[in-house]
C-alpha positions in Angstrom: -123.3 52.9 -45.8 -126.0 50.4 -46.6 -129.5 51.5 -47.3 -132.6 50.3 -45.5 -134.6 47.9 -47.7 -138.0 46.4 -47.4 -138.0 42.9 -45.9 -140.5 40.7 -44.2 -141.6 41.8 -40.7 -139.4 41.1 -37.7 -139.8 37.9 -35.7 -140.2 39.0 -32.1 -139.7 35.5 -30.7 -136.4 35.1 -32.5 -135.2 38.6 -31.6 -136.0 38.0 -27.9 -134.0 34.8 -27.7 -131.0 36.8 -26.5 -133.1 39.6 -24.9 -131.0 40.1 -21.9 -127.8 40.5 -23.9 -129.5 42.9 -26.3 -131.0 45.0 -23.5 -127.7 45.6 -21.5 -126.3 48.1 -24.1 -129.6 50.0 -24.1 -129.5 50.4 -20.3 -125.9 51.5 -20.5 -126.8 54.1 -23.1 -129.7 55.4 -20.9 -127.4 55.6 -17.9 -125.1 57.8 -19.8 -127.9 60.4 -20.5 -127.5 63.4 -18.2 -129.6 66.3 -19.4 -132.9 66.1 -21.2 -135.3 68.8 -22.3 -138.9 69.4 -21.3 -140.5 67.5 -24.2 -141.5 63.9 -24.7 -139.2 61.0 -24.4 -139.0 59.1 -27.7 -138.0 55.5 -28.0 -137.0 55.6 -31.7 -137.1 52.0 -33.0 -138.7 50.8 -29.8 -139.1 47.2 -31.1 -140.8 45.0 -28.6 -140.6 47.6 -25.8 -137.7 46.1 -24.0 -136.4 49.6 -22.8 -139.9 50.9 -22.0 -139.8 50.4 -18.2 -136.4 51.9 -17.9 -137.3 54.9 -20.1 -140.5 55.5 -18.2 -138.6 55.5 -14.9 -136.3 58.2 -16.3 -139.0 60.2 -18.0 -139.9 62.2 -14.9 -143.5 62.6 -15.9 -142.8 63.3 -19.6 -144.9 61.3 -22.1 -143.1 58.2 -23.4 -143.6 57.7 -27.2 -142.5 54.5 -29.0 -141.8 54.5 -32.7 -141.2 51.4 -34.9 -141.9 50.3 -38.4 -142.7 46.7 -37.4 -146.4 45.9 -36.6 -145.3 42.7 -34.9 -142.9 44.4 -32.6 -145.3 47.2 -31.8 -147.9 44.6 -30.8 -145.4 43.3 -28.3 -144.6 46.8 -27.1 -148.3 47.4 -26.4 -148.1 44.6 -24.0 -145.4 46.4 -22.0 -148.0 49.1 -21.0 -145.3 51.7 -20.4 -145.8 53.8 -23.5 -148.2 56.8 -23.5 -148.4 56.3 -27.3 -147.0 54.1 -30.0 -146.5 55.1 -33.6 -145.9 52.9 -36.7 -143.4 54.8 -39.0 -140.3 54.4 -41.0 -137.6 56.3 -39.2 -136.6 58.0 -42.5 -140.0 59.6 -42.7 -140.9 60.1 -39.0 -141.3 63.5 -37.4 -142.4 64.1 -33.8 -145.7 65.8 -33.1 -143.8 68.2 -30.7 -140.1 68.8 -29.9 -138.8 65.9 -27.8 -136.7 66.3 -24.7 -134.9 63.0 -25.4 -134.7 60.7 -28.4 -133.2 57.3 -27.6 -132.4 54.9 -30.3 -131.0 51.5 -29.2 -129.5 49.2 -31.9 -131.7 50.5 -34.7 -130.1 53.3 -36.8 -127.5 51.1 -38.4 -130.5 49.7 -40.4 -131.2 53.1 -41.8 -128.9 54.6 -44.5 -127.7 58.2 -45.2 -126.5 59.0 -41.7 -125.0 62.2 -43.0 -128.6 63.5 -43.4 -130.4 61.4 -40.7 -128.4 62.3 -37.6 -128.5 66.1 -38.0 -132.2 65.8 -38.9 -132.9 64.0 -35.6 -130.8 66.6 -33.7 -132.9 69.4 -35.2 -136.1 67.8 -33.9 -135.0 68.2 -30.3 -136.3 71.0 -28.1 -133.9 73.3 -26.2 -131.7 71.3 -23.9 -132.8 68.0 -25.5 -130.6 65.0 -26.0 -130.1 62.5 -28.8 -128.8 59.2 -27.5 -127.8 56.4 -29.9 -126.3 52.9 -29.7 -125.4 50.8 -32.7 -123.5 47.6 -33.2 -120.0 48.2 -34.6 -119.3 44.6 -35.3 -119.3 44.4 -39.1 -115.5 43.7 -39.4 -115.6 40.9 -36.9 -115.9 37.3 -38.2 -119.4 37.0 -36.8 -120.7 39.5 -39.4 -118.0 39.7 -42.1 -118.3 36.0 -42.9 -122.0 36.2 -43.7 -121.2 38.8 -46.4 -118.1 37.1 -47.7 -119.9 33.8 -48.1 -122.9 35.5 -49.8 -120.5 37.2 -52.2 -118.7 33.9 -52.9 -121.8 31.7 -53.2 -124.3 34.2 -54.8 -122.2 36.8 -56.7 -124.0 40.0 -57.7 -126.8 39.6 -55.1 -125.3 41.1 -52.0 -126.0 44.7 -52.7 -129.7 43.9 -52.8 -129.7 42.2 -49.4 -129.7 45.4 -47.3 -127.3 44.5 -44.5 -126.8 47.2 -41.9 -123.8 49.5 -41.6 -122.3 52.5 -39.7 -119.8 55.2 -40.6 -116.4 55.5 -39.1 -116.5 57.0 -35.6 -114.6 60.1 -36.7 -117.4 60.9 -39.2 -120.0 61.1 -36.4 -117.7 63.4 -34.4 -117.2 65.7 -37.4 -120.9 65.7 -38.2 -122.4 66.2 -34.8 -119.9 67.9 -32.5 -120.6 71.3 -34.0 -124.3 70.9 -33.1 -123.9 70.7 -29.3 -122.3 68.8 -26.5 -121.2 65.6 -28.1 -119.8 62.4 -26.5 -118.7 59.3 -28.4 -117.4 56.0 -27.1 -117.3 52.2 -27.8 -117.8 49.2 -25.5 -116.9 45.6 -26.2 -119.2 43.2 -24.5 -118.0 39.7 -23.8 -121.2 37.7 -24.1 -121.5 34.1 -23.0 -123.7 32.3 -25.5 -124.9 28.7 -24.9 -125.0 26.2 -27.7 -128.3 24.9 -29.1 -128.7 21.5 -30.6 -127.5 21.4 -34.2 -126.3 25.0 -34.3 -123.4 27.2 -33.4 -124.5 29.9 -30.8 -123.0 32.8 -32.8 -125.1 31.8 -35.8 -128.2 31.8 -33.6 -127.3 35.3 -32.3 -126.7 36.8 -35.7 -129.3 35.2 -37.9 -132.3 37.1 -36.4 -130.6 40.5 -36.8 -127.6 41.2 -39.0 -128.0 38.1 -41.2 -131.8 38.4 -41.5 -131.9 40.2 -44.8 -129.3 37.9 -46.3 -131.2 34.7 -45.3 -134.5 36.2 -46.4 -133.2 36.7 -49.9 -132.2 33.1 -50.4 -134.0 30.0 -51.5 -134.2 27.1 -48.9 -131.4 25.1 -50.4 -129.2 28.3 -50.7 -130.0 29.2 -47.1 -129.0 25.7 -45.9 -125.7 25.9 -47.8 -124.6 29.3 -46.4 -125.6 28.3 -42.9 -123.5 25.1 -43.2 -120.5 27.1 -44.5 -120.9 29.8 -41.9 -121.0 27.4 -39.0 -117.8 25.7 -40.2 -116.0 29.1 -39.9 -117.6 30.0 -36.6 -116.3 26.8 -34.9 -112.8 28.1 -35.7 -113.4 31.8 -35.0 -115.4 31.2 -31.8 -114.6 27.8 -30.4 -117.3 26.0 -28.4 -116.0 25.3 -24.9 -116.4 22.0 -23.0 -119.6 23.3 -21.3 -121.1 24.0 -24.7 -120.7 27.8 -24.4 -119.0 30.4 -26.5 -117.4 33.6 -25.2 -118.5 36.1 -27.9 -117.0 39.6 -28.0 -119.4 42.1 -29.5 -118.4 45.8 -30.0 -121.0 48.6 -29.9 -120.8 52.3 -30.7 -122.5 54.9 -28.4 -123.0 58.6 -28.7 -125.0 61.4 -27.0 -125.6 64.9 -28.3 -127.2 67.6 -26.2 -128.3 70.7 -28.1 
């Protein structure tokens, strides 16, 4: 399990390049939420507020609270105008002002380490009948993610541990950890995403460089960054061939769970 490390602020424009593809799992997660308690709805790791409108529609008059560590992303979320309040906080240190009825975290918690402590802590924050709903990429063993790390280890030995790439536990670990705490459901979905090529780059590189590969690339000098990108793209052309129309069909696996206490 990797630990969260301090990096430069997120780039909202780069993250939003594949906004529709990143939003779909969040909507699927929200659609799987049945029961929620009487307290606030919390968008934990709200980012640029992409889920704000859908969460507000489900809130049923409850206050919608957005929480994120990134000032740049929170600035974008303010423009969404769906949140009753926005809080800048590290998820490891955050605590709600009152017991939430729903905590939703979409594609965020894999950046935060020590899930054995974090997940029960979030569950204990919920009010009676409240739900914790989480979605995280479960793609680290796929070529799209694994190759970034293998190349970094090959080209820059001894530096990978400091790069802070995200990770998740095995699904059975979440079941063992959280099922004793309430009604727990766990599932995975593999999304087949059609990515269009951009001039001079493989689309899978573009998809991963602003998220998973972000801490790797930020840790490198310009010439090192150019070398790892060149080597990565060579592998991607084999792992995810570009079709005649310039697109790639990119399978991307995500883990979901809900816990109602």
